[in-house]
TILUMLO-138139 format. One line per 10 residues: number of its first residue (from 1); their letters; for each residue x, y, z of N, C-alpha, C. Coordinates in Angstrom, 2 decimals, always signed. Each point is the difference from the previous one (the first is absolute). Layout:
BEGIN
NUM = a = X/Y/Z/X/Y/Z/X/Y/Z ~ ...;
This chain:
BEGIN
1 = mllsavllls = +0.83/-1.21/+0.00/-0.83/+1.21/+0.00/+0.87/+1.26/+0.00 ~ +1.06/+0.00/+0.86/+0.88/+1.15/+0.07/+0.72/+0.21/-1.32 ~ +0.47/-1.10/-0.61/+0.69/+0.10/-1.28/-0.92/+0.56/-1.07 ~ -1.25/-0.42/-0.01/-0.96/+0.49/-0.98/-0.23/+1.49/+0.17 ~ -0.06/+0.46/+1.26/-0.21/+1.42/+0.28/+1.20/+0.82/-0.47 ~ +1.21/-0.53/+0.23/+1.22/+0.70/-0.41/+0.05/+0.11/-1.52 ~ -0.33/-1.10/-0.68/+0.00/+0.00/-1.46/-1.03/+0.96/-0.55 ~ -1.15/+0.08/+0.64/-1.06/+0.90/-0.43/+0.44/+1.45/+0.15 ~ +0.62/+0.32/+1.14/+0.50/+1.35/+0.22/+1.09/+0.35/-0.99 ~ +0.90/-0.95/-0.29/+1.08/+0.22/-0.95/-0.56/+0.27/-1.39;
11 = saaaeetlfs = -1.01/-0.77/-0.39/-0.62/+0.19/-1.31/-0.69/+1.35/-0.08 ~ -0.67/+0.41/+1.06/-0.69/+1.29/+0.02/+1.00/+1.14/-0.09 ~ +1.14/-0.13/+0.69/+1.02/+1.05/-0.03/+0.59/+0.13/-1.39 ~ +0.23/-1.16/-0.67/+0.55/+0.03/-1.35/-0.98/+0.65/-0.97 ~ -1.29/-0.28/+0.19/-1.02/+0.58/-0.87/-0.08/+1.51/+0.20 ~ +0.08/+0.44/+1.25/-0.02/+1.43/+0.30/+1.21/+0.69/-0.62 ~ +1.17/-0.63/+0.10/+1.22/+0.56/-0.60/-0.14/+0.07/-1.51 ~ -0.58/-1.04/-0.60/-0.19/-0.02/-1.45/-0.86/+1.17/-0.46 ~ -1.12/+0.20/+0.63/-0.90/+1.09/-0.39/+0.65/+1.36/+0.20 ~ +0.80/+0.13/+1.06/+0.71/+1.25/+0.25/+1.03/+0.26/-1.10;
21 = lleknldarg = +0.72/-1.04/-0.42/+1.01/+0.14/-1.06/-0.65/+0.35/-1.33 ~ -1.14/-0.62/-0.30/-0.70/+0.29/-1.25/-0.44/+1.46/-0.04 ~ -0.46/+0.50/+1.11/-0.43/+1.39/+0.08/+1.18/+0.95/-0.17 ~ +1.12/-0.32/+0.65/+1.18/+0.85/-0.10/+0.59/-0.04/-1.41 ~ -0.02/-1.16/-0.62/+0.50/-0.13/-1.36/-0.85/+0.83/-0.96 ~ -1.30/-0.06/+0.15/-0.90/+0.75/-0.87/+0.18/+1.50/+0.19 ~ +0.14/+0.44/+1.25/+0.23/+1.42/+0.27/+1.32/+0.46/-0.63 ~ +1.04/-0.84/+0.12/+1.31/+0.35/-0.54/-0.03/+0.11/-1.52 ~ -0.87/-0.76/-0.62/-0.09/-0.01/-1.46/-0.90/+1.10/-0.55 ~ -0.72/+0.70/+0.87/-0.81/+1.11/-0.47/-1.46/-0.07/+0.35;
31 = gyaawkaiet = -0.46/-1.15/+0.50/-1.39/-0.11/+0.43/-0.90/-0.68/-1.02 ~ -1.10/-0.52/+0.49/-0.91/-0.79/-0.82/-0.62/+0.82/-1.14 ~ -0.49/+1.19/+0.32/-0.68/+0.82/-1.01/+0.94/+0.36/-1.15 ~ +1.26/+0.30/+0.32/+0.96/+0.39/-1.03/+0.25/-1.15/-0.97 ~ +0.10/-1.22/+0.50/+0.24/-1.15/-0.87/-1.24/-0.32/-0.83 ~ -1.17/+0.12/+0.60/-1.23/-0.32/-0.74/-0.30/+1.04/-1.07 ~ +0.62/+1.17/+0.09/-0.21/+1.04/-1.02/+0.83/-0.26/-1.25 ~ +0.90/-0.98/+0.05/+0.86/-0.31/-1.14/-0.69/-0.99/-0.92 ~ -0.13/+0.37/-1.27/-0.60/-0.89/-0.99/+1.04/-0.60/-0.94 ~ +1.06/+0.77/-0.28/+1.06/-0.48/-0.90/+1.36/+0.42/+0.53;
41 = vrmtgtmagg = +1.02/-0.76/-0.39/+1.38/+0.30/+0.36/+0.88/-0.23/-1.22 ~ +0.91/+0.94/-0.25/+1.02/-0.21/-1.03/+1.37/+0.17/+0.64 ~ +0.84/-1.02/-0.10/+1.34/+0.03/+0.58/+1.03/-0.05/-1.13 ~ +0.98/+0.88/+0.06/+1.05/+0.06/-1.00/+1.35/-0.17/+0.69 ~ +0.88/-0.81/-0.59/+1.30/-0.21/+0.62/+0.88/-0.91/-0.83 ~ +0.90/-0.70/+0.68/+0.91/-0.92/-0.67/+0.04/-1.33/+0.74 ~ +0.21/-1.06/-0.78/+0.15/-1.34/+0.57/+1.40/-0.49/-0.33 ~ +0.73/-0.45/+1.00/+1.36/-0.52/-0.20/+0.03/-1.46/+0.40 ~ +0.74/-0.78/-0.79/+0.12/-1.42/+0.28/+0.22/-0.76/-1.29 ~ +0.96/-0.90/-0.01/+0.28/-0.74/-1.22/+0.99/+0.73/-0.89;
51 = eagqvpvvme = +0.13/-0.48/-1.24/+1.00/+0.52/-0.92/-0.38/+1.34/-0.62 ~ -1.27/+0.37/+0.04/-0.45/+1.21/-0.69/+0.35/+1.28/+0.76 ~ +0.43/-0.13/+1.26/+0.30/+1.20/+0.78/-1.26/+0.70/+0.45 ~ +0.04/+1.33/+0.04/-1.17/+0.77/+0.42/-0.95/+0.22/-1.18 ~ -1.26/-0.36/+0.22/-1.00/+0.08/-1.05/-1.11/+0.94/+0.45 ~ -0.36/+1.03/-0.81/-1.13/+0.87/+0.35/-1.30/-0.79/+0.02 ~ -0.83/+0.24/+1.02/-1.26/-0.72/+0.13/-1.12/+0.98/+0.34 ~ -1.21/-0.38/-0.38/-1.21/+0.74/+0.37/-1.04/-1.02/+0.46 ~ -0.52/+0.19/+1.20/-1.05/-0.87/+0.51/-1.26/+0.83/+0.24 ~ -1.13/-0.50/-0.50/-1.29/+0.67/+0.18/-0.97/-0.96/+0.67;
61 = ikrpnllrfe = -0.74/+0.51/+0.98/-0.96/-0.81/+0.74/-1.32/+0.76/+0.07 ~ -1.09/-0.72/-0.16/-1.32/+0.62/+0.03/-0.94/-0.91/+0.79 ~ -0.83/+0.63/+0.82/-0.97/-0.81/+0.74/-0.96/-0.67/-0.97 ~ -0.55/-1.21/+0.36/+0.23/-0.64/+1.29/+1.30/-0.80/+0.07 ~ +0.45/-0.61/-1.09/+1.26/-0.76/+0.04/+0.56/-0.19/-1.40 ~ +0.27/+1.12/-0.66/+0.57/-0.01/-1.34/+1.45/+0.48/+0.06 ~ +0.88/-0.63/-0.79/+1.42/+0.32/+0.05/+0.61/-0.07/-1.38 ~ +0.89/+0.96/-0.29/+0.76/+0.02/-1.26/+1.44/+0.37/+0.34 ~ +0.96/-0.78/-0.52/+1.42/+0.19/+0.27/+0.72/+0.02/-1.34 ~ +0.71/+1.08/-0.29/+0.59/+0.20/-1.33/+1.48/+0.36/+0.11;
71 = fqllgqqvvq = +0.83/-0.59/-0.88/+1.42/+0.32/+0.00/+0.62/-0.39/-1.35 ~ +1.21/+0.48/-0.24/+0.77/-0.33/-1.19/+1.12/-0.95/+0.42 ~ +0.19/-1.09/-0.76/+1.02/-0.97/+0.35/+0.64/-0.55/-1.27 ~ +1.30/+0.27/-0.16/+0.78/-0.54/-1.12/-0.68/+0.29/-1.34 ~ -0.45/+1.24/-0.16/-0.59/+0.42/-1.26/-1.46/-0.36/-0.17 ~ -0.59/-0.63/+1.00/-1.41/-0.37/-0.08/-0.82/+0.78/+1.02 ~ -1.22/+0.34/-0.40/-0.95/+0.57/+0.95/-0.76/-1.15/+0.64 ~ -0.02/+0.00/+1.32/-0.70/-1.04/+0.74/-1.11/+0.65/+0.82 ~ -1.22/-0.49/-0.17/-1.14/+0.49/+0.77/-0.67/-1.20/+0.65 ~ -0.14/+0.06/+1.31/-0.67/-1.06/+0.74/-1.24/+0.58/+0.65;
81 = gfdgssgwrl = -1.11/-0.73/-0.06/-1.23/+0.53/+0.55/-0.81/-1.03/+0.75 ~ -0.83/+0.51/+0.91/-0.95/-0.84/+0.74/-1.34/+0.71/-0.07 ~ -1.01/-0.68/-0.56/-1.30/+0.62/-0.23/-1.02/-0.25/+1.10 ~ +0.48/-0.53/+1.12/-0.89/-0.30/+1.11/-0.24/-1.48/+0.18 ~ +0.27/-0.78/-1.05/-0.19/-1.44/+0.09/+1.12/-0.79/-0.67 ~ +0.58/+0.54/-1.05/+1.06/-0.72/-0.71/+1.15/+0.94/-0.34 ~ +1.18/-0.59/-0.21/+1.19/+0.79/-0.32/+0.46/-0.26/-1.42 ~ +0.62/+1.02/-0.60/+0.49/-0.12/-1.38/+1.33/+0.73/-0.14 ~ +0.73/-0.32/-1.07/+1.28/+0.64/-0.27/+0.10/+0.29/-1.50 ~ +0.36/+1.24/-0.34/+0.20/+0.40/-1.39/+1.47/+0.28/-0.23;
91 = lsdgvsatve = +0.54/-0.53/-1.10/+1.39/+0.24/-0.41/-0.02/+0.63/-1.38 ~ +0.70/+1.12/-0.17/+0.01/+0.69/-1.29/+1.40/+0.51/-0.30 ~ +0.45/-0.20/-1.23/+1.29/+0.52/-0.44/-0.15/+1.20/-0.92 ~ -1.22/+0.55/-0.10/-0.27/+1.13/-0.87/-0.47/-0.39/-1.38 ~ +0.20/-1.28/-0.34/-0.44/-0.51/-1.31/-1.16/-0.98/+0.18 ~ +0.17/-0.92/+0.93/-1.04/-0.98/+0.29/-0.21/-0.09/+1.50 ~ -1.14/-0.55/+0.38/-0.33/-0.11/+1.42/-0.70/-1.33/+0.26 ~ +0.25/-0.56/+1.16/-0.66/-1.23/+0.40/-0.58/+0.19/+1.40 ~ -1.10/-0.69/+0.28/-0.62/+0.04/+1.31/-0.14/-1.42/+0.51 ~ +0.35/-0.21/+1.26/-0.10/-1.32/+0.60/-0.59/+0.09/+1.39;
101 = dmtavqtaef = -0.50/-1.12/+0.49/-0.56/-0.06/+1.35/+1.11/-0.11/+1.03 ~ -0.21/+0.59/+1.16/+0.91/-0.20/+1.11/-0.24/-1.37/+0.61 ~ +0.99/-0.50/+0.71/-0.18/-1.23/+0.77/-0.89/+0.30/+1.20 ~ -0.49/-1.03/+0.64/-0.84/+0.17/+1.19/+0.75/+0.69/+1.12 ~ +1.30/-0.33/+0.13/+0.82/+0.62/+1.05/+0.18/+1.49/-0.27 ~ +0.29/+0.36/-1.24/+0.17/+1.40/-0.36/-1.31/+0.78/+0.17 ~ -1.10/-0.62/-0.38/-1.30/+0.65/+0.14/-0.33/+0.27/+1.47 ~ +0.31/-0.96/+0.87/-0.24/+0.18/+1.43/+0.84/+1.14/+0.56 ~ +1.25/+0.10/-0.48/+0.89/+1.08/+0.45/-0.56/+1.36/-0.43 ~ -0.48/+0.10/-1.24/-0.57/+1.25/-0.48/-1.28/+0.34/+0.75;
111 = srtadfegpl = -0.78/-1.01/+0.33/-1.23/+0.24/+0.77/+0.32/+0.60/+1.36 ~ +1.07/-0.49/+0.65/+0.42/+0.56/+1.29/+0.46/+1.45/-0.16 ~ +0.81/+0.25/-1.04/+0.55/+1.33/-0.21/-1.10/+1.00/-0.34 ~ -1.06/-0.45/-0.65/-1.09/+0.89/-0.38/-0.74/+0.56/+1.22 ~ +0.15/-0.65/+1.14/-0.59/+0.51/+1.24/+0.95/+1.04/+0.60 ~ -0.04/+1.22/-0.55/+0.98/+1.01/+0.40/-0.21/+0.48/+1.43 ~ -1.16/-0.27/+0.59/-0.22/+0.39/+1.40/+0.85/-0.83/+0.96 ~ +0.37/-1.20/-0.42/+0.75/-0.89/+0.87/-0.92/-0.93/+0.77 ~ +0.54/-1.07/+0.55/-0.81/-1.04/+0.64/-0.60/+0.37/+1.35 ~ +0.51/+1.05/+0.64/-0.49/+0.34/+1.34/-1.26/+0.87/-0.03;
121 = ldwrekaysl = -0.29/+0.62/-1.12/-1.17/+0.87/-0.10/-1.20/-0.82/-0.47 ~ -1.10/+0.10/+0.75/-1.23/-0.75/-0.31/+0.25/-1.50/-0.07 ~ +0.81/-0.50/+0.92/+0.37/-1.42/-0.04/-1.19/-0.92/+0.22 ~ -0.97/+0.42/+0.78/-1.19/-0.84/+0.21/-0.79/-0.14/-1.30 ~ -0.18/+1.12/-0.71/-0.73/-0.05/-1.27/+0.71/-0.89/-1.02 ~ +1.31/-0.12/+0.11/+0.77/-0.85/-0.91/+0.04/-1.46/+0.48 ~ -0.67/-0.26/+1.12/-0.06/-1.36/+0.58/+1.38/-0.50/+0.42 ~ +0.86/+0.93/+0.45/+1.31/-0.38/+0.51/-0.10/-0.32/+1.49 ~ +0.87/-0.87/+0.45/+0.13/-0.31/+1.42/+1.33/+0.55/+0.49 ~ -0.04/+0.81/+1.07/+1.20/+0.65/+0.52/+0.35/-0.53/+1.39;
131 = rylgideseg = +1.30/-0.08/+0.25/+0.48/-0.43/+1.32/+1.27/+0.76/+0.34 ~ +0.06/+0.55/+1.21/+1.19/+0.71/+0.45/+0.97/-1.02/+0.59 ~ +1.23/-0.04/-0.54/+0.99/-0.98/+0.43/+1.05/+0.57/+0.94 ~ -0.12/+1.30/+0.34/+0.93/+0.58/+0.94/+1.10/+0.81/-0.68 ~ +1.08/+0.24/+0.76/+1.13/+0.80/-0.48/+1.09/-0.93/-0.53 ~ +0.44/+0.27/-1.22/+1.04/-0.81/-0.63/+1.36/+0.65/+0.25 ~ +0.83/-0.64/+0.81/+1.30/+0.56/+0.35/+0.95/+0.04/-1.21 ~ -0.17/-0.93/-0.94/+0.90/-0.06/-1.15/-0.28/+1.10/-1.02 ~ -1.13/+0.64/+0.13/-0.39/+1.07/-0.93/-0.10/+1.35/+0.70 ~ +0.98/+0.29/+0.85/+0.04/+1.30/+0.67/-1.14/+0.24/+0.96;
141 = rnhlieitrp = -0.46/-1.09/+0.64/-1.11/+0.06/+0.95/-1.29/+0.52/-0.66 ~ -0.17/-0.31/-1.24/-1.23/+0.35/-0.69/-1.16/-0.87/+0.47 ~ -1.19/+0.55/-0.03/-1.20/-0.76/+0.29/-0.32/-0.91/-1.19 ~ -0.39/-1.23/+0.29/-0.27/-0.98/-1.05/-1.47/-0.41/+0.00 ~ -0.65/+0.20/-1.13/-1.39/-0.39/-0.17/-0.08/-1.07/-1.09 ~ -0.66/-1.08/+0.32/-0.18/-1.10/-0.96/-1.39/+0.11/-0.63 ~ -0.04/-0.11/-1.31/-1.26/+0.09/-0.74/-0.21/-1.29/-0.78 ~ -1.20/-0.55/+0.11/-0.37/-1.17/-0.80/-1.10/+0.41/-0.96 ~ +0.24/-0.22/-1.29/-0.99/+0.33/-1.03/-0.95/-1.18/-0.22 ~ -1.15/+0.26/-0.61/-0.97/-1.08/-0.21/+0.54/-1.19/-0.78;
151 = dgemlnvyld = +0.98/+0.24/-0.90/+0.56/-1.08/-0.80/+1.09/-0.79/+0.73 ~ +0.25/+0.35/+1.28/+1.00/-0.70/+0.79/+1.37/+0.65/-0.03 ~ +0.21/+0.93/-0.92/+1.27/+0.71/-0.06/+0.19/+0.83/+1.27 ~ +1.23/+0.08/+0.48/+0.28/+0.73/+1.23/+0.95/+1.15/-0.26 ~ -0.15/+1.03/+0.81/+0.81/+1.21/-0.13/+0.43/+0.46/+1.38 ~ +1.28/+0.25/+0.15/+0.53/+0.63/+1.21/+0.23/+1.48/-0.27 ~ -0.55/+0.85/+0.84/+0.17/+1.45/-0.13/+0.72/+0.51/+1.24 ~ +1.12/+0.70/-0.21/+0.79/+0.55/+1.10/-0.23/+1.51/+0.07 ~ -0.30/+0.50/+1.21/-0.23/+1.42/+0.21/+1.10/+0.60/+0.86 ~ +0.51/+1.14/-0.43/+1.03/+0.71/+0.76/-0.56/+0.39/+1.37;
161 = petylttleq = +0.75/-0.22/+1.10/-0.52/+0.29/+1.33/-0.14/+1.49/+0.31 ~ +0.58/+0.86/-0.83/-0.11/+1.44/+0.24/-0.96/+0.68/-0.98 ~ +0.11/-0.35/-1.28/-0.86/+0.66/-1.00/-1.28/-0.78/-0.26 ~ +0.00/-1.30/+0.30/-1.12/-0.91/-0.26/-0.27/-0.20/-1.49 ~ +0.96/+0.37/-0.84/-0.11/-0.26/-1.43/+0.59/-1.38/-0.32 ~ -0.47/-0.59/-1.09/+0.47/-1.32/-0.40/+1.44/+0.07/-0.50 ~ +0.85/-0.87/+0.52/+1.40/-0.06/-0.42/+0.31/-1.24/-0.83 ~ -0.76/-1.07/+0.20/+0.27/-1.26/-0.69/-1.28/-0.80/-0.15 ~ -0.18/-0.58/-1.19/-1.09/-0.93/-0.26/+0.58/-1.31/-0.52 ~ -0.43/-1.11/+0.56/+0.41/-1.32/-0.44/-1.22/-0.79/-0.44;
171 = vfassedavp = +0.07/-0.59/-1.19/-1.11/-0.78/-0.53/+0.37/-1.48/+0.02 ~ -0.87/-0.82/+0.62/+0.18/-1.44/+0.05/-1.14/-0.68/-0.75 ~ +0.31/-1.06/-0.72/-1.04/-0.71/-0.73/-1.04/-0.61/+0.94 ~ +0.45/-0.42/+1.18/-0.90/-0.57/+1.00/+0.65/+0.09/+1.36 ~ -0.75/-0.37/+1.03/+0.51/+0.06/+1.37/+1.09/-1.04/+0.24 ~ +0.11/-0.99/-0.87/+0.99/-1.07/+0.18/+1.37/+0.37/-0.56 ~ +0.07/+1.06/-0.78/+1.27/+0.41/-0.62/+0.87/+0.75/+1.00 ~ +1.26/-0.38/+0.09/+0.94/+0.67/+0.90/+0.70/+1.16/-0.70 ~ +0.12/-0.08/-1.31/+0.70/+1.02/-0.78/-1.02/+0.79/-0.82 ~ +0.01/+1.33/+0.10/-0.95/+0.80/-0.79/+0.32/-0.08/-1.49;
181 = kqetrltayr = -1.05/+0.07/-0.82/+0.23/+0.01/-1.44/+0.34/+1.40/-0.49 ~ -0.31/+1.01/+0.82/+0.36/+1.37/-0.36/+0.14/+0.86/+1.25 ~ +0.99/+0.86/-0.01/+0.20/+0.97/+1.07/+0.12/+1.39/-0.61 ~ -0.64/+0.98/+0.61/+0.09/+1.38/-0.47/+0.29/+0.92/+1.17 ~ +1.12/+0.71/-0.08/+0.35/+1.00/+1.02/-0.40/+1.37/-0.52 ~ -0.76/+0.72/+0.82/-0.55/+1.29/-0.39/+0.68/+1.11/+0.80 ~ +0.61/+0.96/-0.71/+0.71/+1.09/+0.65/-0.26/+1.30/-0.76 ~ +0.67/+1.07/+0.45/-0.07/+1.31/-0.65/-1.44/+0.51/-0.11 ~ -0.70/-0.03/+1.11/-1.39/+0.49/+0.01/-0.05/+1.50/-0.24 ~ -0.97/+0.43/-0.80/-0.27/+1.41/-0.23/-1.51/+0.25/+0.11;
191 = evegialpfs = -0.34/+1.25/+0.25/-1.41/+0.37/+0.05/-0.45/+0.50/-1.37 ~ -1.06/-0.60/-0.52/-0.59/+0.40/-1.27/-1.47/+0.31/+0.23 ~ -0.35/+1.25/-0.09/-1.38/+0.45/+0.19/-0.60/-0.54/+1.30 ~ +0.81/+0.03/+1.05/-0.50/-0.36/+1.33/+0.15/-1.45/+0.39 ~ +0.50/-0.85/-0.90/+0.19/-1.40/+0.37/+1.48/-0.36/-0.09 ~ +0.43/-0.95/+0.83/+1.40/-0.42/+0.03/+0.19/-1.20/-0.92 ~ +0.97/+0.11/-0.90/+0.26/-1.06/-0.97/+1.50/-0.31/-0.06 ~ +0.37/-1.29/-0.10/+1.41/-0.34/-0.19/+0.41/+0.28/-1.43 ~ +1.21/+0.50/-0.19/+0.52/+0.26/-1.33/+1.12/-0.97/-0.39 ~ +0.33/-0.91/+0.90/+1.05/-0.98/-0.28/-0.47/-1.39/+0.42;
201 = faisfpvtgv = +0.12/-0.97/-0.93/-0.45/-1.37/+0.25/+1.14/-0.95/-0.37 ~ +0.58/-0.65/+0.98/+1.00/-1.03/-0.25/-0.72/-1.34/+0.01 ~ -0.09/-0.63/-1.17/-0.80/-1.20/-0.18/+0.93/-1.19/-0.23 ~ -0.23/-1.07/+0.75/+0.82/-1.20/-0.17/-0.89/-1.23/-0.05 ~ +0.50/-1.00/-0.73/-0.69/-1.28/-0.11/+0.97/-1.06/+0.51 ~ -0.08/-0.32/+1.30/+1.01/-0.87/+0.63/+0.16/-1.36/-0.66 ~ -1.06/-0.55/-0.55/+0.09/-1.34/-0.59/+0.87/+0.01/-1.26 ~ -0.16/+1.03/-0.82/+0.76/+0.08/-1.25/+1.27/+0.83/+0.11 ~ +0.11/+0.81/+1.06/+1.17/+0.84/+0.18/-0.02/+1.27/-0.82 ~ -1.14/+0.33/-0.58/-0.14/+1.21/-0.82/-0.28/+1.20/+0.90;
211 = dqqltlssve = +0.70/+1.11/-0.26/-0.20/+1.25/+0.74/-0.32/+1.12/-0.97 ~ -0.91/+0.88/+0.41/-0.38/+1.16/-0.80/-0.10/+1.22/+0.90 ~ +0.22/+1.17/-0.59/-0.12/+1.26/+0.74/-0.88/+0.95/-0.79 ~ -1.15/+0.34/+0.57/-0.90/+0.97/-0.62/+0.13/+1.32/+0.75 ~ +0.39/+1.05/-0.73/+0.15/+1.33/+0.58/-0.92/+0.96/-0.73 ~ -0.90/+0.63/+0.73/-0.95/+0.92/-0.60/+0.54/+1.42/-0.04 ~ -0.30/+0.70/-1.07/+0.34/+1.41/-0.11/-1.22/+0.88/+0.23 ~ -1.18/-0.54/-0.31/-1.23/+0.78/+0.21/-1.19/-0.93/+0.19 ~ -0.97/+0.49/+0.77/-1.28/-0.70/+0.18/-1.11/+1.02/-0.19 ~ -0.91/-0.30/-0.91/-1.14/+0.88/-0.29/-1.29/-0.70/+0.44;
221 = lnvplsgsrf = -0.86/+0.74/+0.65/-1.26/-0.55/+0.48/-1.18/+0.56/-0.79 ~ -0.99/-0.85/-0.22/-1.24/+0.39/-0.66/+0.22/+0.61/-1.38 ~ +0.90/-0.61/-0.75/+0.19/+0.41/-1.39/-1.05/-0.71/-0.86 ~ -0.48/+0.64/-1.08/-1.00/-0.65/-0.86/+0.58/-1.24/-0.68 ~ -0.61/-1.15/+0.24/+0.44/-1.25/-0.60/-1.22/-0.77/-0.51 ~ -0.02/-0.26/-1.29/-1.10/-0.76/-0.59/+0.11/-1.47/+0.40 ~ -1.14/-0.61/+0.26/+0.00/-1.42/+0.33/+0.53/-0.87/-1.11 ~ -0.06/+0.47/-1.23/+0.48/-0.78/-1.14/+1.51/-0.20/+0.02 ~ +0.72/+0.86/+0.72/+1.47/-0.13/+0.08/+0.40/-1.30/+0.71 ~ -0.91/-0.57/+0.75/+0.32/-1.19/+0.78/-0.54/-1.28/-0.64;
231 = srpnvdld = -0.75/+0.17/-1.09/-0.56/-1.16/-0.70/+1.02/-0.61/-0.94 ~ -0.13/-1.28/-0.22/+0.91/-0.70/-0.92/-0.14/+0.60/-1.40 ~ +1.10/+0.52/-0.58/-0.07/+0.62/-1.32/-0.07/-1.05/-1.11 ~ -0.58/+0.40/-1.13/-0.03/-0.90/-1.14/+1.41/-0.15/-0.58 ~ +0.57/+1.13/-0.39/+1.41/+0.00/-0.49/+0.66/+1.30/+0.41 ~ -0.60/+1.13/-0.39/+0.63/+1.30/+0.21/-0.31/+0.55/+1.37 ~ +0.94/+0.77/+0.52/-0.23/+0.73/+1.25/-0.95/+1.16/-0.25 ~ -0.84/+0.31/+1.02/-0.81/+1.19/-0.15/+0.72/+1.22/+0.53;
């Protein structure tokens, strides 16, 4: 009986801490109303990784979950899109163009990225399950929140103990995986129209050993974006 009472109190304390952290994180990011006022996002910057060096990139996101990612690579224009249910990729050399379907793994990644609010905002509406795991000493005493998505995929979110902003996200295929399939470190936060956004993303894929660095130069909010920009093109770009 005593053990049950202690466990109950411990669980209640963890839940109270979780809700407090979620509130502080939201306040640090600019507040609920500010995020809900955003309908579109355009991010411009460079992606580094691999033999191509630094590549200019443009990412556009539109509610509810549309995403377009465009860059030039080795003389080809590459456009990747997510229309809310499926992913596609267009390759063009200026003379001819081909369009192909993304893999299921790539489509799932784009679906996650299209949620520009992040997993902590409206987590109940997204049917996520959250659990506070305490302070992680190996990550600068950051607070660690575990998220389970409806499909079984798990996400670890680390919050800075002073700013309460996200510093690291780890994606696991399931709760049984010990090694994350993707890690993203978020730094260089700036304020854009009242909300805090990271401008530097160090992305790694521990299983394959691939590392990428996304550095943003500008972020524009509520820019006019047609829904057709996210639809699978026939051949030509619009």
